[in-house]
PDB file of the backbone (N, CA, C, O) and the ligand in Angstrom, with CONECT records:
HET     ZN  A 101       1
ATOM      1  N   MET A   1      -4.067 -15.856   4.558  1.00  0.00           N
ATOM      2  CA  MET A   1      -2.786 -15.051   4.942  1.00  0.00           C
ATOM      3  C   MET A   1      -2.535 -13.833   4.156  1.00  0.00           C
ATOM      4  O   MET A   1      -2.714 -13.803   2.938  1.00  0.00           O
ATOM      5  N   PRO A   2      -2.100 -12.777   4.879  1.00  0.00           N
ATOM      6  CA  PRO A   2      -1.967 -11.589   4.156  1.00  0.00           C
ATOM      7  C   PRO A   2      -0.736 -11.620   3.046  1.00  0.00           C
ATOM      8  O   PRO A   2       0.228 -12.381   3.129  1.00  0.00           O
ATOM      9  N   THR A   3      -0.911 -10.825   2.183  1.00  0.00           N
ATOM     10  CA  THR A   3       0.150 -10.623   1.161  1.00  0.00           C
ATOM     11  C   THR A   3       0.921  -9.313   1.409  1.00  0.00           C
ATOM     12  O   THR A   3       0.351  -8.239   1.602  1.00  0.00           O
ATOM     13  N   TYR A   4       2.203  -9.470   1.391  1.00  0.00           N
ATOM     14  CA  TYR A   4       3.005  -8.282   1.702  1.00  0.00           C
ATOM     15  C   TYR A   4       3.747  -7.918   0.474  1.00  0.00           C
ATOM     16  O   TYR A   4       4.197  -8.800  -0.258  1.00  0.00           O
ATOM     17  N   SER A   5       3.892  -6.674   0.218  1.00  0.00           N
ATOM     18  CA  SER A   5       4.716  -6.207  -0.950  1.00  0.00           C
ATOM     19  C   SER A   5       5.946  -5.765  -0.485  1.00  0.00           C
ATOM     20  O   SER A   5       6.058  -5.105   0.549  1.00  0.00           O
ATOM     21  N   TYR A   6       6.976  -6.129  -1.270  1.00  0.00           N
ATOM     22  CA  TYR A   6       8.328  -5.828  -0.959  1.00  0.00           C
ATOM     23  C   TYR A   6       8.941  -5.162  -2.233  1.00  0.00           C
ATOM     24  O   TYR A   6       8.508  -5.376  -3.364  1.00  0.00           O
ATOM     25  N   ALA A   7       9.918  -4.391  -1.966  1.00  0.00           N
ATOM     26  CA  ALA A   7      10.771  -3.741  -3.051  1.00  0.00           C
ATOM     27  C   ALA A   7      12.084  -3.750  -2.677  1.00  0.00           C
ATOM     28  O   ALA A   7      12.441  -3.379  -1.559  1.00  0.00           O
ATOM     29  N   CYS A   8      12.886  -4.172  -3.581  1.00  0.00           N
ATOM     30  CA  CYS A   8      14.392  -4.135  -3.305  1.00  0.00           C
ATOM     31  C   CYS A   8      14.875  -2.758  -3.395  1.00  0.00           C
ATOM     32  O   CYS A   8      14.542  -1.974  -4.283  1.00  0.00           O
ATOM     33  N   THR A   9      15.681  -2.499  -2.426  1.00  0.00           N
ATOM     34  CA  THR A   9      16.338  -1.131  -2.463  1.00  0.00           C
ATOM     35  C   THR A   9      17.596  -1.074  -3.396  1.00  0.00           C
ATOM     36  O   THR A   9      18.135  -0.010  -3.703  1.00  0.00           O
ATOM     37  N   ALA A  10      18.001  -2.250  -3.802  1.00  0.00           N
ATOM     38  CA  ALA A  10      19.249  -2.244  -4.601  1.00  0.00           C
ATOM     39  C   ALA A  10      18.857  -2.368  -6.062  1.00  0.00           C
ATOM     40  O   ALA A  10      19.421  -1.619  -6.859  1.00  0.00           O
ATOM     41  N   CYS A  11      17.968  -3.217  -6.491  1.00  0.00           N
ATOM     42  CA  CYS A  11      17.702  -3.375  -7.912  1.00  0.00           C
ATOM     43  C   CYS A  11      16.240  -2.998  -8.251  1.00  0.00           C
ATOM     44  O   CYS A  11      15.790  -3.124  -9.390  1.00  0.00           O
ATOM     45  N   SER A  12      15.532  -2.537  -7.224  1.00  0.00           N
ATOM     46  CA  SER A  12      14.169  -2.114  -7.536  1.00  0.00           C
ATOM     47  C   SER A  12      13.180  -3.254  -7.880  1.00  0.00           C
ATOM     48  O   SER A  12      12.063  -3.030  -8.347  1.00  0.00           O
ATOM     49  N   HIS A  13      13.625  -4.391  -7.641  1.00  0.00           N
ATOM     50  CA  HIS A  13      12.752  -5.538  -7.925  1.00  0.00           C
ATOM     51  C   HIS A  13      11.574  -5.548  -6.886  1.00  0.00           C
ATOM     52  O   HIS A  13      11.774  -5.511  -5.672  1.00  0.00           O
ATOM     53  N   ALA A  14      10.431  -5.597  -7.415  1.00  0.00           N
ATOM     54  CA  ALA A  14       9.262  -5.593  -6.532  1.00  0.00           C
ATOM     55  C   ALA A  14       8.610  -6.952  -6.620  1.00  0.00           C
ATOM     56  O   ALA A  14       8.517  -7.546  -7.694  1.00  0.00           O
ATOM     57  N   PHE A  15       8.162  -7.435  -5.483  1.00  0.00           N
ATOM     58  CA  PHE A  15       7.459  -8.742  -5.468  1.00  0.00           C
ATOM     59  C   PHE A  15       6.479  -8.738  -4.269  1.00  0.00           C
ATOM     60  O   PHE A  15       6.522  -7.896  -3.372  1.00  0.00           O
ATOM     61  N   ASP A  16       5.658  -9.679  -4.331  1.00  0.00           N
ATOM     62  CA  ASP A  16       4.757  -9.916  -3.173  1.00  0.00           C
ATOM     63  C   ASP A  16       5.047 -11.277  -2.532  1.00  0.00           C
ATOM     64  O   ASP A  16       5.419 -12.262  -3.170  1.00  0.00           O
ATOM     65  N   ALA A  17       4.851 -11.240  -1.265  1.00  0.00           N
ATOM     66  CA  ALA A  17       5.049 -12.409  -0.537  1.00  0.00           C
ATOM     67  C   ALA A  17       3.937 -12.761   0.349  1.00  0.00           C
ATOM     68  O   ALA A  17       3.507 -11.899   1.114  1.00  0.00           O
ATOM     69  N   VAL A  18       3.402 -13.987   0.328  1.00  0.00           N
ATOM     70  CA  VAL A  18       2.331 -14.443   1.233  1.00  0.00           C
ATOM     71  C   VAL A  18       2.891 -14.932   2.433  1.00  0.00           C
ATOM     72  O   VAL A  18       3.515 -15.993   2.423  1.00  0.00           O
ATOM     73  N   GLN A  19       2.724 -14.219   3.552  1.00  0.00           N
ATOM     74  CA  GLN A  19       3.368 -14.644   4.837  1.00  0.00           C
ATOM     75  C   GLN A  19       2.366 -14.674   5.922  1.00  0.00           C
ATOM     76  O   GLN A  19       1.348 -13.988   5.836  1.00  0.00           O
ATOM     77  N   SER A  20       2.579 -15.363   6.842  1.00  0.00           N
ATOM     78  CA  SER A  20       1.774 -15.299   8.109  1.00  0.00           C
ATOM     79  C   SER A  20       2.314 -14.144   8.877  1.00  0.00           C
ATOM     80  O   SER A  20       3.492 -13.790   8.819  1.00  0.00           O
ATOM     81  N   ILE A  21       1.417 -13.591   9.580  1.00  0.00           N
ATOM     82  CA  ILE A  21       1.827 -12.389  10.387  1.00  0.00           C
ATOM     83  C   ILE A  21       2.994 -12.783  11.460  1.00  0.00           C
ATOM     84  O   ILE A  21       3.719 -11.936  11.982  1.00  0.00           O
ATOM     85  N   HIS A  22       3.066 -14.022  11.688  1.00  0.00           N
ATOM     86  CA  HIS A  22       4.018 -14.451  12.570  1.00  0.00           C
ATOM     87  C   HIS A  22       5.470 -14.712  11.925  1.00  0.00           C
ATOM     88  O   HIS A  22       6.484 -14.878  12.604  1.00  0.00           O
ATOM     89  N   ASP A  23       5.434 -14.724  10.682  1.00  0.00           N
ATOM     90  CA  ASP A  23       6.711 -14.906  10.002  1.00  0.00           C
ATOM     91  C   ASP A  23       7.549 -13.565  10.070  1.00  0.00           C
ATOM     92  O   ASP A  23       7.030 -12.455  10.189  1.00  0.00           O
ATOM     93  N   ASP A  24       8.836 -13.792   9.985  1.00  0.00           N
ATOM     94  CA  ASP A  24       9.693 -12.628   9.946  1.00  0.00           C
ATOM     95  C   ASP A  24       9.542 -11.984   8.618  1.00  0.00           C
ATOM     96  O   ASP A  24       9.228 -12.660   7.638  1.00  0.00           O
ATOM     97  N   ALA A  25       9.760 -10.658   8.540  1.00  0.00           N
ATOM     98  CA  ALA A  25       9.728 -10.003   7.308  1.00  0.00           C
ATOM     99  C   ALA A  25      10.889 -10.374   6.448  1.00  0.00           C
ATOM    100  O   ALA A  25      11.973 -10.625   6.976  1.00  0.00           O
ATOM    101  N   LEU A  26      10.729 -10.424   5.167  1.00  0.00           N
ATOM    102  CA  LEU A  26      11.814 -10.721   4.252  1.00  0.00           C
ATOM    103  C   LEU A  26      12.805  -9.624   4.265  1.00  0.00           C
ATOM    104  O   LEU A  26      12.473  -8.446   4.399  1.00  0.00           O
ATOM    105  N   THR A  27      14.071 -10.039   4.118  1.00  0.00           N
ATOM    106  CA  THR A  27      15.041  -9.022   4.120  1.00  0.00           C
ATOM    107  C   THR A  27      15.935  -9.166   2.880  1.00  0.00           C
ATOM    108  O   THR A  27      16.715  -8.259   2.591  1.00  0.00           O
ATOM    109  N   ASP A  28      15.848 -10.231   2.174  1.00  0.00           N
ATOM    110  CA  ASP A  28      16.770 -10.385   1.032  1.00  0.00           C
ATOM    111  C   ASP A  28      15.978 -10.425  -0.310  1.00  0.00           C
ATOM    112  O   ASP A  28      14.951 -11.085  -0.466  1.00  0.00           O
ATOM    113  N   CYS A  29      16.533  -9.692  -1.209  1.00  0.00           N
ATOM    114  CA  CYS A  29      15.983  -9.759  -2.598  1.00  0.00           C
ATOM    115  C   CYS A  29      16.195 -11.093  -3.196  1.00  0.00           C
ATOM    116  O   CYS A  29      17.309 -11.609  -3.110  1.00  0.00           O
ATOM    117  N   PRO A  30      15.154 -11.736  -3.836  1.00  0.00           N
ATOM    118  CA  PRO A  30      15.413 -12.951  -4.472  1.00  0.00           C
ATOM    119  C   PRO A  30      16.200 -12.814  -5.714  1.00  0.00           C
ATOM    120  O   PRO A  30      16.692 -13.814  -6.236  1.00  0.00           O
ATOM    121  N   GLU A  31      16.350 -11.629  -6.220  1.00  0.00           N
ATOM    122  CA  GLU A  31      17.014 -11.415  -7.470  1.00  0.00           C
ATOM    123  C   GLU A  31      18.528 -11.090  -7.253  1.00  0.00           C
ATOM    124  O   GLU A  31      19.393 -11.595  -7.968  1.00  0.00           O
ATOM    125  N   CYS A  32      18.795 -10.263  -6.282  1.00  0.00           N
ATOM    126  CA  CYS A  32      20.186  -9.861  -6.077  1.00  0.00           C
ATOM    127  C   CYS A  32      20.558  -9.890  -4.615  1.00  0.00           C
ATOM    128  O   CYS A  32      21.583  -9.349  -4.201  1.00  0.00           O
ATOM    129  N   THR A  33      19.727 -10.514  -3.866  1.00  0.00           N
ATOM    130  CA  THR A  33      20.044 -10.700  -2.434  1.00  0.00           C
ATOM    131  C   THR A  33      20.343  -9.322  -1.665  1.00  0.00           C
ATOM    132  O   THR A  33      20.909  -9.282  -0.572  1.00  0.00           O
ATOM    133  N   GLY A  34      19.933  -8.303  -2.308  1.00  0.00           N
ATOM    134  CA  GLY A  34      20.063  -7.004  -1.653  1.00  0.00           C
ATOM    135  C   GLY A  34      19.009  -6.808  -0.616  1.00  0.00           C
ATOM    136  O   GLY A  34      18.261  -7.747  -0.343  1.00  0.00           O
ATOM    137  N   ALA A  35      18.902  -5.695  -0.040  1.00  0.00           N
ATOM    138  CA  ALA A  35      17.999  -5.449   1.084  1.00  0.00           C
ATOM    139  C   ALA A  35      16.669  -5.025   0.488  1.00  0.00           C
ATOM    140  O   ALA A  35      16.549  -4.127  -0.346  1.00  0.00           O
ATOM    141  N   VAL A  36      15.689  -5.748   0.989  1.00  0.00           N
ATOM    142  CA  VAL A  36      14.297  -5.310   0.525  1.00  0.00           C
ATOM    143  C   VAL A  36      13.569  -4.507   1.592  1.00  0.00           C
ATOM    144  O   VAL A  36      13.854  -4.609   2.786  1.00  0.00           O
ATOM    145  N   ARG A  37      12.638  -3.720   1.130  1.00  0.00           N
ATOM    146  CA  ARG A  37      11.830  -2.927   2.037  1.00  0.00           C
ATOM    147  C   ARG A  37      10.389  -3.406   2.005  1.00  0.00           C
ATOM    148  O   ARG A  37       9.872  -3.695   0.926  1.00  0.00           O
ATOM    149  N   LYS A  38       9.763  -3.495   3.074  1.00  0.00           N
ATOM    150  CA  LYS A  38       8.387  -3.792   3.009  1.00  0.00           C
ATOM    151  C   LYS A  38       7.467  -2.593   2.689  1.00  0.00           C
ATOM    152  O   LYS A  38       7.604  -1.537   3.307  1.00  0.00           O
ATOM    153  N   GLN A  39       6.619  -2.731   1.817  1.00  0.00           N
ATOM    154  CA  GLN A  39       5.729  -1.762   1.344  1.00  0.00           C
ATOM    155  C   GLN A  39       4.425  -1.871   2.155  1.00  0.00           C
ATOM    156  O   GLN A  39       3.836  -2.948   2.250  1.00  0.00           O
ATOM    157  N   PHE A  40       4.028  -0.855   2.681  1.00  0.00           N
ATOM    158  CA  PHE A  40       2.855  -0.914   3.532  1.00  0.00           C
ATOM    159  C   PHE A  40       1.659  -0.392   2.861  1.00  0.00           C
ATOM    160  O   PHE A  40       1.736   0.597   2.133  1.00  0.00           O
ATOM    161  N   GLY A  41       0.523  -1.033   3.081  1.00  0.00           N
ATOM    162  CA  GLY A  41      -0.731  -0.413   2.714  1.00  0.00           C
ATOM    163  C   GLY A  41      -1.034  -0.267   1.229  1.00  0.00           C
ATOM    164  O   GLY A  41      -1.902   0.483   0.783  1.00  0.00           O
ATOM    165  N   SER A  42      -0.229  -1.063   0.493  1.00  0.00           N
ATOM    166  CA  SER A  42      -0.307  -0.869  -0.999  1.00  0.00           C
ATOM    167  C   SER A  42      -0.420  -2.189  -1.688  1.00  0.00           C
ATOM    168  O   SER A  42       0.080  -2.328  -2.805  1.00  0.00           O
ATOM    169  N   VAL A  43      -1.042  -3.161  -1.095  1.00  0.00           N
ATOM    170  CA  VAL A  43      -1.104  -4.481  -1.810  1.00  0.00           C
ATOM    171  C   VAL A  43      -1.831  -4.330  -3.099  1.00  0.00           C
ATOM    172  O   VAL A  43      -2.905  -3.731  -3.156  1.00  0.00           O
ATOM    173  N   GLY A  44      -1.247  -4.874  -4.146  1.00  0.00           N
ATOM    174  CA  GLY A  44      -1.840  -4.771  -5.450  1.00  0.00           C
ATOM    175  C   GLY A  44      -1.426  -3.508  -6.248  1.00  0.00           C
ATOM    176  O   GLY A  44      -1.774  -3.361  -7.420  1.00  0.00           O
ATOM    177  N   VAL A  45      -0.729  -2.664  -5.628  1.00  0.00           N
ATOM    178  CA  VAL A  45      -0.377  -1.464  -6.312  1.00  0.00           C
ATOM    179  C   VAL A  45       1.098  -1.532  -6.749  1.00  0.00           C
ATOM    180  O   VAL A  45       1.974  -1.756  -5.914  1.00  0.00           O
ATOM    181  N   THR A  46       1.350  -1.361  -7.917  1.00  0.00           N
ATOM    182  CA  THR A  46       2.824  -1.342  -8.271  1.00  0.00           C
ATOM    183  C   THR A  46       3.353   0.030  -8.492  1.00  0.00           C
ATOM    184  O   THR A  46       2.597   0.894  -8.936  1.00  0.00           O
ATOM    185  N   PHE A  47       4.554   0.285  -8.227  1.00  0.00           N
ATOM    186  CA  PHE A  47       5.090   1.539  -8.195  1.00  0.00           C
ATOM    187  C   PHE A  47       6.091   1.761  -9.372  1.00  0.00           C
ATOM    188  O   PHE A  47       6.932   2.660  -9.400  1.00  0.00           O
ATOM    189  N   LYS A  48       5.900   0.870 -10.290  1.00  0.00           N
ATOM    190  CA  LYS A  48       6.757   0.960 -11.461  1.00  0.00           C
ATOM    191  C   LYS A  48       6.341   2.054 -12.359  1.00  0.00           C
ATOM    192  O   LYS A  48       5.152   2.270 -12.594  1.00  0.00           O
ATOM    193  N   GLY A  49       7.308   2.751 -12.867  1.00  0.00           N
ATOM    194  CA  GLY A  49       7.007   3.831 -13.776  1.00  0.00           C
ATOM    195  C   GLY A  49       6.545   5.093 -13.009  1.00  0.00           C
ATOM    196  O   GLY A  49       6.452   5.121 -11.782  1.00  0.00           O
ATOM    197  N   SER A  50       6.265   6.124 -13.815  1.00  0.00           N
ATOM    198  CA  SER A  50       5.915   7.351 -13.078  1.00  0.00           C
ATOM    199  C   SER A  50       4.543   7.740 -13.577  1.00  0.00           C
ATOM    200  O   SER A  50       3.964   7.135 -14.480  1.00  0.00           O
ATOM    201  N   GLY A  51       4.061   8.780 -12.937  1.00  0.00           N
ATOM    202  CA  GLY A  51       2.766   9.368 -13.309  1.00  0.00           C
ATOM    203  C   GLY A  51       1.649   8.669 -12.621  1.00  0.00           C
ATOM    204  O   GLY A  51       0.482   8.884 -12.946  1.00  0.00           O
ATOM    205  N   PHE A  52       1.980   7.832 -11.673  1.00  0.00           N
ATOM    206  CA  PHE A  52       0.904   7.146 -10.959  1.00  0.00           C
ATOM    207  C   PHE A  52       0.637   7.895  -9.672  1.00  0.00           C
ATOM    208  O   PHE A  52       1.477   7.829  -8.774  1.00  0.00           O
ATOM    209  N   TYR A  53      -0.353   8.528  -9.530  1.00  0.00           N
ATOM    210  CA  TYR A  53      -0.705   9.289  -8.231  1.00  0.00           C
ATOM    211  C   TYR A  53      -2.051   8.795  -7.762  1.00  0.00           C
ATOM    212  O   TYR A  53      -3.025   8.649  -8.501  1.00  0.00           O
ATOM    213  N   ARG A  54      -2.019   8.560  -6.510  1.00  0.00           N
ATOM    214  CA  ARG A  54      -3.243   8.152  -5.882  1.00  0.00           C
ATOM    215  C   ARG A  54      -3.929   9.447  -5.250  1.00  0.00           C
ATOM    216  O   ARG A  54      -3.543  10.048  -4.247  1.00  0.00           O
ATOM    217  N   THR A  55      -4.999   9.740  -6.032  1.00  0.00           N
ATOM    218  CA  THR A  55      -5.703  10.898  -5.567  1.00  0.00           C
ATOM    219  C   THR A  55      -6.714  10.491  -4.517  1.00  0.00           C
ATOM    220  O   THR A  55      -7.816  10.046  -4.838  1.00  0.00           O
ATOM    221  N   ASP A  56      -6.345  10.642  -3.300  1.00  0.00           N
ATOM    222  CA  ASP A  56      -7.239  10.219  -2.197  1.00  0.00           C
ATOM    223  C   ASP A  56      -8.162  11.408  -1.818  1.00  0.00           C
ATOM    224  O   ASP A  56      -7.762  12.320  -1.094  1.00  0.00           O
ATOM    225  N   SER A  57      -9.315  11.362  -2.297  1.00  0.00           N
ATOM    226  CA  SER A  57     -10.188  12.516  -2.090  1.00  0.00           C
ATOM    227  C   SER A  57     -11.267  12.027  -1.131  1.00  0.00           C
ATOM    228  O   SER A  57     -12.345  12.613  -1.028  1.00  0.00           O
ATOM    229  N   ARG A  58     -10.944  10.915  -0.418  1.00  0.00           N
ATOM    230  CA  ARG A  58     -12.008  10.386   0.368  1.00  0.00           C
ATOM    231  C   ARG A  58     -12.285  11.282   1.613  1.00  0.00           C
ATOM    232  O   ARG A  58     -13.403  11.306   2.127  1.00  0.00           O
ATOM    233  N   SER A  59     -11.257  12.005   2.078  1.00  0.00           N
ATOM    234  CA  SER A  59     -11.403  12.874   3.220  1.00  0.00           C
ATOM    235  C   SER A  59     -12.305  13.957   2.851  1.00  0.00           C
ATOM    236  O   SER A  59     -12.991  14.515   3.707  1.00  0.00           O
ATOM    237  N   GLU A  60     -12.342  14.283   1.618  1.00  0.00           N
ATOM    238  CA  GLU A  60     -13.230  15.382   1.097  1.00  0.00           C
ATOM    239  C   GLU A  60     -14.713  14.900   1.269  1.00  0.00           C
ATOM    240  O   GLU A  60     -15.551  15.596   1.842  1.00  0.00           O
ATOM    241  N   SER A  61     -14.984  13.669   0.739  1.00  0.00           N
ATOM    242  CA  SER A  61     -16.356  13.241   0.771  1.00  0.00           C
ATOM    243  C   SER A  61     -16.843  12.775   2.179  1.00  0.00           C
ATOM    244  O   SER A  61     -18.022  12.493   2.395  1.00  0.00           O
ATOM    245  N   LYS A  62     -15.870  12.714   3.110  1.00  0.00           N
ATOM    246  CA  LYS A  62     -16.140  12.291   4.397  1.00  0.00           C
ATOM    247  C   LYS A  62     -16.876  13.340   5.253  1.00  0.00           C
ATOM    248  O   LYS A  62     -17.409  13.080   6.332  1.00  0.00           O
ATOM    249  N   LYS A  63     -16.853  14.528   4.675  1.00  0.00           N
ATOM    250  CA  LYS A  63     -17.437  15.667   5.335  1.00  0.00           C
ATOM    251  C   LYS A  63     -18.954  15.390   5.495  1.00  0.00           C
ATOM    252  O   LYS A  63     -19.623  15.049   4.519  1.00  0.00           O
ATOM    253  N   PRO A  64     -19.506  15.541   6.758  1.00  0.00           N
ATOM    254  CA  PRO A  64     -20.907  15.251   6.971  1.00  0.00           C
ATOM    255  C   PRO A  64     -21.771  16.265   6.128  1.00  0.00           C
ATOM    256  O   PRO A  64     -21.725  17.486   6.276  1.00  0.00           O
ATOM    257  N   ALA A  65     -22.514  15.637   5.284  1.00  0.00           N
ATOM    258  CA  ALA A  65     -23.318  16.371   4.441  1.00  0.00           C
ATOM    259  C   ALA A  65     -24.505  16.964   5.244  1.00  0.00           C
ATOM    260  O   ALA A  65     -25.471  16.262   5.542  1.00  0.00           O
ATOM    261  N   LYS A  66     -24.422  18.146   5.554  1.00  0.00           N
ATOM    262  CA  LYS A  66     -25.464  18.768   6.381  1.00  0.00           C
ATOM    263  C   LYS A  66     -26.689  18.950   5.599  1.00  0.00           C
ATOM    264  O   LYS A  66     -26.771  19.904   4.825  1.00  0.00           O
ATOM    265  N   SER A  67     -27.633  18.128   5.737  1.00  0.00           N
ATOM    266  CA  SER A  67     -28.868  18.237   5.070  1.00  0.00           C
ATOM    267  C   SER A  67     -29.776  19.193   5.895  1.00  0.00           C
ATOM    268  O   SER A  67     -29.961  19.053   7.104  1.00  0.00           O
ATOM    269  N   ALA A  68     -30.305  20.138   5.166  1.00  0.00           N
ATOM    270  CA  ALA A  68     -31.122  21.146   5.854  1.00  0.00           C
ATOM    271  C   ALA A  68     -32.472  20.628   6.244  1.00  0.00           C
ATOM    272  O   ALA A  68     -33.336  21.386   6.685  1.00  0.00           O
ATOM    273  N   THR A  69     -32.650  19.408   6.093  1.00  0.00           N
ATOM    274  CA  THR A  69     -33.938  18.715   6.398  1.00  0.00           C
ATOM    275  C   THR A  69     -34.055  18.421   7.943  1.00  0.00           C
ATOM    276  O   THR A  69     -35.106  17.989   8.417  1.00  0.00           O
ATOM    277  N   SER A  70     -33.019  18.653   8.655  1.00  0.00           N
ATOM    278  CA  SER A  70     -33.020  18.330  10.024  1.00  0.00           C
ATOM    279  C   SER A  70     -33.672  19.404  10.961  1.00  0.00           C
ATOM    280  O   SER A  70     -33.721  19.277  12.184  1.00  0.00           O
ATOM    281  N   SER A  71     -34.145  20.428  10.295  1.00  0.00           N
ATOM    282  CA  SER A  71     -34.689  21.508  11.006  1.00  0.00           C
ATOM    283  C   SER A  71     -36.135  21.405  11.098  1.00  0.00           C
ATOM    284  O   SER A  71     -36.828  22.414  11.230  1.00  0.00           O
ATOM    285  N   LYS A  72     -36.638  20.202  11.034  1.00  0.00           N
ATOM    286  CA  LYS A  72     -38.110  20.077  11.162  1.00  0.00           C
ATOM    287  C   LYS A  72     -38.551  20.287  12.610  1.00  0.00           C
ATOM    288  O   LYS A  72     -37.849  19.878  13.536  1.00  0.00           O
ATOM    289  N   SER A  73     -39.623  20.877  12.798  1.00  0.00           N
ATOM    290  CA  SER A  73     -40.034  21.082  14.211  1.00  0.00           C
ATOM    291  C   SER A  73     -41.371  20.452  14.454  1.00  0.00           C
ATOM    292  O   SER A  73     -41.888  20.512  15.569  1.00  0.00           O
TER     293      SER A  73
HETATM  294 ZN    ZN A 101      17.350  -6.752  -5.790  1.00  0.00          ZN2+
END
């Protein structure tokens, strides 16, 4: 079952919940019963504190490395 990350919009409490994809998304913070927001695509990443930046340079390395060896005749 996938793990979903949630963060409370009221108290910033962050937690993970293991849910079936058929389950409804959580809406209540277990700490303060405030509204929680589902965090997408960031399982295992915590947003606590500052200075954490994800430098996604994969699009850079995705460039097709044109090797000049293809000009063999
Ligand atoms: Zn909360």
